[in-house]
DRENDO-1510 file (C-alpha; in Angstrom, 1 decimal, always signed):
<recs>
REC; n; res; u; v; w
REC; 1; MET; -0.1; +21.6; +37.0 .
REC; 2; ASN; -2.4; +18.5; +38.0 .
REC; 3; ILE; -6.4; +17.3; +37.4 .
REC; 4; ALA; -7.1; +18.7; +40.8 .
REC; 5; ASP; -5.5; +21.6; +40.0 .
REC; 6; ILE; -7.7; +22.5; +36.6 .
REC; 7; ALA; -10.5; +21.2; +38.6 .
REC; 8; LYS; -10.0; +23.5; +41.7 .
REC; 9; LEU; -9.7; +26.8; +39.2 .
REC; 10; ALA; -12.6; +25.7; +37.2 .
REC; 11; GLY; -14.3; +25.1; +39.7 .
REC; 12; VAL; -15.6; +21.6; +39.2 .
REC; 13; SER; -14.5; +18.0; +40.4 .
REC; 14; PRO; -11.5; +16.2; +39.3 .
REC; 15; ALA; -13.9; +13.4; +37.9 .
REC; 16; ALA; -15.5; +16.3; +35.3 .
REC; 17; VAL; -12.0; +17.0; +34.1 .
REC; 18; SER; -10.8; +13.5; +33.3 .
REC; 19; ARG; -13.7; +13.3; +31.7 .
REC; 20; TYR; -13.2; +16.4; +29.8 .
REC; 21; LEU; -9.3; +15.1; +28.6 .
REC; 22; ASN; -11.1; +11.7; +27.5 .
REC; 23; GLN; -13.9; +13.1; +25.7 .
REC; 24; GLY; -16.5; +11.9; +27.8 .
REC; 25; TYR; -20.0; +13.5; +28.7 .
REC; 26; LEU; -20.2; +17.4; +30.6 .
REC; 27; SER; -22.2; +19.9; +30.1 .
REC; 28; GLN; -21.3; +23.0; +28.0 .
REC; 29; GLU; -21.1; +25.2; +30.8 .
REC; 30; LYS; -18.6; +23.0; +32.9 .
REC; 31; ARG; -17.0; +21.6; +29.4 .
REC; 32; GLU; -16.5; +25.6; +29.0 .
REC; 33; ALA; -15.1; +26.2; +32.1 .
REC; 34; ILE; -12.6; +23.7; +31.9 .
REC; 35; ARG; -11.1; +24.8; +28.5 .
REC; 36; LYS; -10.5; +28.3; +29.5 .
REC; 37; VAL; -8.7; +27.3; +32.7 .
REC; 38; ILE; -6.7; +24.8; +30.5 .
REC; 39; GLU; -6.4; +27.3; +28.0 .
REC; 40; GLU; -5.0; +30.2; +30.4 .
REC; 41; THR; -2.7; +28.1; +32.4 .
REC; 42; GLY; -1.4; +25.9; +29.1 .
REC; 43; TYR; -1.5; +22.2; +30.8 .
REC; 44; ARG; -1.3; +20.0; +28.9 .
REC; 45; PRO; -1.6; +16.2; +30.2 .
REC; 46; MET; +0.8; +13.3; +29.9 .
REC; 47; VAL; +0.6; +11.1; +27.0 .
REC; 48; GLN; +2.5; +8.3; +29.2 .
REC; 49; ALA; +0.3; +8.5; +31.9 .
REC; 50; GLN; -3.0; +8.5; +29.9 .
REC; 51; ILE; -1.8; +5.2; +27.7 .
REC; 52; LEU; -1.3; +3.7; +31.4 .
REC; 53; ARG; -4.4; +4.7; +32.8 .
REC; 54; THR; -7.2; +3.7; +29.8 .
REC; 55; ARG; -5.0; +2.0; +27.8 .
REC; 56; ARG; -5.8; +4.4; +24.8 .
REC; 57; THR; -2.5; +5.5; +22.7 .
REC; 58; LYS; -5.2; +7.7; +21.0 .
REC; 59; THR; -3.3; +7.2; +17.8 .
REC; 60; ILE; -4.8; +5.7; +14.9 .
REC; 61; GLY; -2.9; +4.1; +12.0 .
REC; 62; VAL; -3.9; +5.2; +8.5 .
REC; 63; ILE; -2.2; +2.7; +5.6 .
REC; 64; LEU; -2.3; +4.5; +2.3 .
REC; 65; PRO; -0.8; +3.7; -1.2 .
REC; 66; LYS; +0.4; +6.6; -2.0 .
REC; 67; ILE; +0.0; +10.5; -0.7 .
REC; 68; ASP; +0.5; +12.4; -3.8 .
REC; 69; SER; -3.4; +11.5; -5.2 .
REC; 70; PHE; -6.5; +13.3; -4.6 .
REC; 71; SER; -8.4; +10.6; -4.1 .
REC; 72; ILE; -6.1; +9.4; -1.2 .
REC; 73; GLY; -5.9; +13.0; +0.2 .
REC; 74; SER; -9.7; +13.8; -0.1 .
REC; 75; ILE; -10.0; +10.5; +2.2 .
REC; 76; VAL; -7.5; +11.6; +4.9 .
REC; 77; ALA; -9.1; +14.9; +5.2 .
REC; 78; GLY; -12.6; +13.2; +5.9 .
REC; 79; ILE; -10.6; +10.6; +8.0 .
REC; 80; ASP; -8.7; +13.7; +10.4 .
REC; 81; SER; -12.1; +15.3; +10.4 .
REC; 82; VAL; -13.6; +12.8; +12.7 .
REC; 83; LEU; -10.3; +11.6; +14.6 .
REC; 84; GLU; -9.7; +15.4; +15.1 .
REC; 85; GLN; -13.2; +16.1; +17.1 .
REC; 86; LYS; -12.6; +12.9; +18.8 .
REC; 87; GLY; -9.1; +13.8; +20.2 .
REC; 88; PHE; -7.1; +11.1; +18.4 .
REC; 89; GLN; -4.0; +11.6; +16.1 .
REC; 90; ILE; -3.1; +10.4; +12.8 .
REC; 91; LEU; -0.2; +8.2; +12.1 .
REC; 92; LEU; +0.5; +7.7; +8.3 .
REC; 93; ALA; +2.4; +4.8; +6.2 .
REC; 94; ASP; +2.6; +5.3; +2.7 .
REC; 95; THR; +3.2; +1.9; +1.0 .
REC; 96; HIS; +4.2; +3.3; -2.4 .
REC; 97; ASN; +1.9; +0.9; -4.4 .
REC; 98; ASP; +3.8; -2.1; -2.6 .
REC; 99; PRO; +1.4; -5.2; -1.5 .
REC; 100; ASP; +4.0; -6.7; +0.8 .
REC; 101; LYS; +4.4; -3.1; +2.5 .
REC; 102; GLU; +0.6; -3.1; +4.0 .
REC; 103; LEU; +1.6; -6.5; +5.3 .
REC; 104; GLU; +4.5; -5.2; +7.2 .
REC; 105; TYR; +2.0; -1.8; +8.4 .
REC; 106; LEU; -0.4; -3.9; +9.6 .
REC; 107; ASP; +1.9; -6.0; +11.6 .
REC; 108; SER; +3.5; -3.2; +12.8 .
REC; 109; PHE; +0.7; -1.3; +13.8 .
REC; 110; ASP; -1.0; -4.9; +15.0 .
REC; 111; ASP; +1.8; -4.5; +18.2 .
REC; 112; GLN; -0.2; -2.1; +20.3 .
REC; 113; ARG; +1.3; +0.7; +19.1 .
REC; 114; VAL; -2.0; +2.7; +18.0 .
REC; 115; ASP; -5.7; +2.2; +18.8 .
REC; 116; GLY; -7.2; +1.0; +15.6 .
REC; 117; VAL; -6.1; +1.1; +12.0 .
REC; 118; ILE; -7.7; +2.3; +8.6 .
REC; 119; LEU; -6.5; +0.6; +5.6 .
REC; 120; ILE; -7.1; +2.3; +2.1 .
REC; 121; ALA; -6.5; -0.9; +0.3 .
REC; 122; THR; -5.4; -1.8; -3.3 .
REC; 123; VAL; -4.8; -6.1; -3.4 .
REC; 124; PHE; -6.2; -8.4; -1.0 .
REC; 125; THR; -4.3; -11.9; -1.1 .
REC; 126; SER; -4.7; -14.6; +1.7 .
REC; 127; LYS; -1.9; -13.3; +3.8 .
REC; 128; HIS; -3.7; -9.7; +4.1 .
REC; 129; VAL; -7.0; -12.1; +4.9 .
REC; 130; ALA; -5.0; -13.8; +7.3 .
REC; 131; ILE; -3.7; -10.7; +9.1 .
REC; 132; LEU; -7.0; -8.8; +9.1 .
REC; 133; LYS; -8.8; -12.0; +10.8 .
REC; 134; LYS; -6.1; -12.2; +13.8 .
REC; 135; SER; -5.5; -8.7; +14.3 .
REC; 136; ARG; -5.9; -7.7; +17.7 .
REC; 137; VAL; -6.8; -4.0; +16.8 .
REC; 138; PRO; -9.8; -3.1; +15.3 .
REC; 139; VAL; -9.6; -2.2; +11.4 .
REC; 140; VAL; -11.6; -1.0; +9.1 .
REC; 141; VAL; -10.9; -1.0; +5.0 .
REC; 142; VAL; -11.3; +2.1; +2.2 .
REC; 143; GLY; -11.6; +1.4; -0.8 .
REC; 144; GLN; -12.6; -2.4; -1.1 .
REC; 145; GLN; -15.2; -4.7; +0.0 .
REC; 146; LEU; -14.4; -7.9; +2.4 .
REC; 147; ALA; -16.5; -9.8; +4.0 .
REC; 148; GLY; -16.3; -10.2; +7.6 .
REC; 149; VAL; -14.4; -7.0; +8.0 .
REC; 150; PRO; -15.8; -3.5; +8.1 .
REC; 151; CYS; -15.8; -1.7; +4.9 .
REC; 152; VAL; -16.2; +1.8; +3.2 .
REC; 153; TYR; -15.9; +1.3; -0.4 .
REC; 154; HIS; -17.6; +3.0; -3.9 .
REC; 155; ASP; -20.2; +1.6; -6.8 .
REC; 156; ASP; -17.4; +0.7; -9.1 .
REC; 157; TYR; -19.3; -1.8; -11.2 .
REC; 158; HIS; -22.3; +0.7; -11.8 .
REC; 159; ALA; -20.5; +3.9; -12.0 .
REC; 160; PHE; -18.3; +2.2; -15.4 .
REC; 161; TYR; -21.2; +0.5; -16.8 .
REC; 162; ASP; -23.1; +4.0; -16.5 .
REC; 163; MET; -20.1; +5.8; -18.5 .
REC; 164; THR; -19.5; +3.1; -21.2 .
REC; 165; ARG; -23.0; +2.8; -21.8 .
REC; 166; ALA; -23.2; +6.7; -22.1 .
REC; 167; LEU; -20.6; +6.5; -24.8 .
REC; 168; VAL; -22.6; +3.9; -26.6 .
REC; 169; GLU; -25.1; +6.3; -26.4 .
REC; 170; LYS; -23.4; +9.0; -28.2 .
REC; 171; GLY; -22.9; +6.8; -31.2 .
REC; 172; CYS; -19.5; +5.3; -30.3 .
REC; 173; ARG; -19.1; +2.0; -31.6 .
REC; 174; ARG; -15.5; +0.9; -31.3 .
REC; 175; LEU; -14.1; +1.2; -27.9 .
REC; 176; GLY; -11.6; +0.7; -25.8 .
REC; 177; PHE; -10.6; +0.4; -22.0 .
REC; 178; VAL; -7.4; +1.3; -20.0 .
REC; 179; GLY; -7.8; -0.7; -16.6 .
REC; 180; ALA; -5.8; -1.7; -14.0 .
REC; 181; LEU; -4.4; -4.9; -12.3 .
REC; 182; PRO; -6.9; -7.6; -11.8 .
REC; 183; GLN; -5.6; -8.2; -8.5 .
REC; 184; ASP; -6.8; -4.8; -7.6 .
REC; 185; LYS; -10.6; -6.0; -7.0 .
REC; 186; ALA; -12.3; -2.5; -7.1 .
REC; 187; VAL; -10.2; -0.8; -9.6 .
REC; 188; GLY; -9.1; -3.8; -11.9 .
REC; 189; GLN; -11.8; -6.0; -11.4 .
REC; 190; GLU; -14.9; -4.0; -11.4 .
REC; 191; ARG; -14.4; -1.4; -13.5 .
REC; 192; SER; -13.4; -3.8; -16.1 .
REC; 193; ARG; -16.3; -6.0; -16.0 .
REC; 194; ALA; -18.5; -3.6; -16.0 .
REC; 195; TYR; -17.5; -1.9; -19.6 .
REC; 196; CYS; -17.3; -5.5; -21.0 .
REC; 197; ASP; -20.8; -6.0; -19.8 .
REC; 198; ALA; -22.1; -2.6; -21.0 .
REC; 199; VAL; -20.8; -3.3; -24.6 .
REC; 200; ARG; -21.9; -6.8; -24.5 .
REC; 201; ASP; -24.9; -5.6; -23.8 .
REC; 202; ALA; -25.0; -2.8; -26.5 .
REC; 203; GLY; -24.5; -5.6; -28.3 .
REC; 204; LEU; -20.9; -5.0; -29.4 .
REC; 205; GLU; -19.6; -7.9; -27.9 .
REC; 206; GLU; -15.8; -7.6; -30.0 .
REC; 207; GLN; -15.1; -4.7; -28.0 .
REC; 208; ALA; -15.0; -6.2; -24.7 .
REC; 209; LYS; -11.6; -7.7; -26.0 .
REC; 210; HIS; -10.5; -4.0; -26.6 .
REC; 211; THR; -8.8; -3.8; -23.5 .
REC; 212; ALA; -4.7; -3.4; -21.7 .
REC; 213; VAL; -3.9; -2.9; -18.2 .
REC; 214; ALA; -1.9; +0.5; -17.4 .
REC; 215; LYS; -0.2; +1.6; -13.8 .
REC; 216; PHE; -2.0; +4.7; -12.1 .
REC; 217; THR; +0.3; +7.2; -13.9 .
REC; 218; ILE; -0.1; +9.8; -16.7 .
REC; 219; ALA; +2.8; +8.0; -19.0 .
REC; 220; SER; +1.4; +4.6; -18.5 .
REC; 221; GLY; -1.7; +5.9; -20.0 .
REC; 222; ARG; -0.1; +7.5; -22.4 .
REC; 223; GLU; +1.8; +3.8; -23.5 .
REC; 224; THR; -1.7; +2.0; -22.9 .
REC; 225; ALA; -3.7; +3.6; -25.0 .
REC; 226; GLN; -1.0; +3.6; -27.7 .
REC; 227; THR; -0.8; +0.1; -27.4 .
REC; 228; LEU; -4.6; +0.0; -27.8 .
REC; 229; TRP; -4.6; +1.9; -31.4 .
REC; 230; GLU; -1.9; +0.0; -32.5 .
REC; 231; THR; -3.9; -3.3; -31.7 .
REC; 232; TYR; -7.6; -2.4; -32.3 .
REC; 233; GLY; -7.5; +0.8; -33.3 .
REC; 234; PRO; -8.9; +3.1; -34.5 .
REC; 235; LEU; -11.0; +3.8; -31.7 .
REC; 236; ASP; -14.0; +6.0; -31.4 .
REC; 237; GLY; -14.9; +5.8; -27.7 .
REC; 238; LEU; -12.2; +5.2; -24.7 .
REC; 239; VAL; -12.7; +4.8; -21.0 .
REC; 240; CYS; -10.4; +4.9; -18.8 .
REC; 241; ALA; -10.1; +3.9; -15.3 .
REC; 242; THR; -8.6; +6.5; -13.5 .
REC; 243; ASP; -7.9; +10.5; -14.6 .
REC; 244; ASN; -4.0; +9.9; -14.6 .
REC; 245; MET; -4.6; +7.4; -17.3 .
REC; 246; ALA; -7.1; +9.8; -18.9 .
REC; 247; VAL; -4.7; +12.3; -19.2 .
REC; 248; GLY; -1.9; +10.0; -20.6 .
REC; 249; ALA; -4.5; +8.6; -23.5 .
REC; 250; LEU; -5.6; +11.8; -24.2 .
REC; 251; GLN; -1.5; +13.0; -24.4 .
REC; 252; TYR; -1.4; +10.2; -26.8 .
REC; 253; LEU; -4.2; +10.7; -29.1 .
REC; 254; LYS; -2.9; +14.9; -29.9 .
REC; 255; SER; +0.6; +13.4; -30.6 .
REC; 256; ARG; -0.6; +11.5; -33.2 .
REC; 257; GLY; -3.0; +14.7; -34.5 .
REC; 258; ILE; -6.2; +12.3; -33.2 .
REC; 259; ARG; -9.3; +14.9; -32.4 .
REC; 260; VAL; -11.1; +15.1; -29.0 .
REC; 261; PRO; -14.3; +14.4; -29.1 .
REC; 262; GLU; -14.4; +14.6; -32.6 .
REC; 263; ASP; -12.6; +11.4; -33.6 .
REC; 264; VAL; -12.4; +10.1; -30.1 .
REC; 265; ARG; -14.2; +10.7; -27.2 .
REC; 266; ILE; -12.4; +9.8; -23.8 .
REC; 267; THR; -13.6; +9.8; -20.1 .
REC; 268; GLY; -11.6; +9.1; -16.6 .
REC; 269; GLN; -12.3; +8.6; -13.0 .
REC; 270; GLY; -11.6; +10.2; -9.7 .
REC; 271; GLY; -12.8; +13.9; -10.6 .
REC; 272; ALA; -9.6; +15.3; -10.0 .
REC; 273; ASP; -8.8; +19.1; -10.8 .
REC; 274; LEU; -6.3; +17.7; -13.4 .
REC; 275; CYS; -9.1; +17.0; -15.5 .
REC; 276; ASP; -9.9; +20.7; -15.7 .
REC; 277; VAL; -6.6; +22.0; -16.9 .
REC; 278; THR; -6.7; +19.9; -20.1 .
REC; 279; THR; -7.6; +21.0; -23.7 .
REC; 280; PRO; -10.3; +19.6; -23.4 .
REC; 281; ALA; -12.0; +19.3; -20.1 .
REC; 282; ILE; -12.2; +15.1; -19.6 .
REC; 283; THR; -15.5; +13.7; -18.4 .
REC; 284; THR; -15.2; +12.1; -15.0 .
REC; 285; ILE; -16.5; +9.7; -12.5 .
REC; 286; ARG; -16.8; +11.5; -9.8 .
REC; 287; TYR; -16.8; +9.4; -6.0 .
REC; 288; PHE; -17.1; +11.0; -2.5 .
REC; 289; TYR; -13.6; +10.2; -1.5 .
REC; 290; GLU; -13.9; +13.0; +2.1 .
REC; 291; GLU; -17.4; +11.1; +2.7 .
REC; 292; SER; -15.7; +7.7; +2.6 .
REC; 293; GLY; -13.0; +8.9; +4.9 .
REC; 294; VAL; -15.6; +10.5; +7.5 .
REC; 295; ASN; -17.6; +7.0; +7.2 .
REC; 296; ALA; -14.2; +4.9; +7.9 .
REC; 297; ALA; -13.1; +6.9; +11.0 .
REC; 298; SER; -17.0; +7.0; +12.4 .
REC; 299; LEU; -16.7; +3.2; +11.6 .
REC; 300; LEU; -13.6; +2.9; +13.8 .
REC; 301; MET; -14.7; +4.8; +16.5 .
REC; 302; GLU; -17.9; +2.6; +16.5 .
REC; 303; ARG; -15.9; -0.3; +16.7 .
REC; 304; LEU; -13.4; +0.6; +19.8 .
REC; 305; GLU; -16.7; +1.3; +21.6 .
REC; 306; ASN; -18.1; -1.8; +20.7 .
REC; 307; PRO; -15.3; -4.3; +19.9 .
REC; 308; ASP; -18.0; -7.1; +19.3 .
REC; 309; ALA; -20.7; -5.6; +17.0 .
REC; 310; PRO; -21.2; -6.7; +13.6 .
REC; 311; ALA; -19.0; -6.3; +11.1 .
REC; 312; LYS; -20.8; -2.8; +8.9 .
REC; 313; GLU; -20.7; -2.4; +5.1 .
REC; 314; ILE; -20.9; +1.3; +3.5 .
REC; 315; LYS; -21.3; +1.4; -0.3 .
REC; 316; LEU; -21.4; +5.0; -1.6 .
REC; 317; GLY; -22.5; +6.1; -4.9 .
REC; 318; TYR; -20.8; +8.3; -7.4 .
REC; 319; SER; -21.8; +11.0; -10.0 .
REC; 320; ILE; -20.5; +11.2; -13.9 .
REC; 321; VAL; -19.4; +14.7; -14.7 .
REC; 322; GLU; -20.0; +15.6; -18.3 .
REC; 323; LYS; -17.2; +17.8; -19.8 .
REC; 324; GLU; -15.8; +18.5; -23.5 .
REC; 325; SER; -14.2; +15.5; -23.9 .
REC; 326; THR; -17.5; +13.6; -24.6 .
REC; 327; ARG; -19.2; +16.3; -26.2 .
</recs>
């Protein structure tokens, strides 16, 4: 079977079949006729021939920091919902939170193996900026803001400012912050800066020193909470940069017999199901992760259609979901 055979059976022109296969415009009647013939005959176009003819692989590379993450899974689901409709496949590359691996995959994907790249970014070094600027395929960044590069990111600063202020308004006066590495602009810098500004604006200048850095794990959250308590404790409010950190901190507090929320209120970020199964359930900041994936994939499709269009930035909002850990 070839395009001409499909066209004859469907009662349309070969050009119409070609437009159908390449996601071009067709009337619903012609599209349905072609779809029915392809389904009945089991026709599959030769991928190699399509690549040679269109110079498109119909594949998008997605570089992510860790696959076993609620937020990353939600972002990828959003990306896939758009790419599937457009006839594209996803090629996933897991960096295991290694920035050097990000560079390797960006370089590999730039070798024309994919039509574009979506980078779910963690940190930006000078090497990252250089490779993004010289990339021959369009790149869209998710989770971080970078001038001159299409990106979709979250309002980290105001989300954590509002969460910290909420604890202050509930009467917390000795607060602490479990944060991430400062090399991570969004999770490390912006969330920490928001916490510090919020306590200073509340007249609690001393509390801005009550910060410590954790890894993105429950175990590290537990260890970092212990460090905060031994250094600055006792505290009556604890803001954590992620849900995993908050769960680890909660484990430490329970091991010490410290009651939540009676003795200390605790918050996380991410909106993961994990926060619902702890006792007590943890108050969290919910970002619109799946929507960020949808927006990123849509931006990339726009770049493929119009490579010279100005780089667009999209900042998404947030919601605070209060649960038992702060009531």
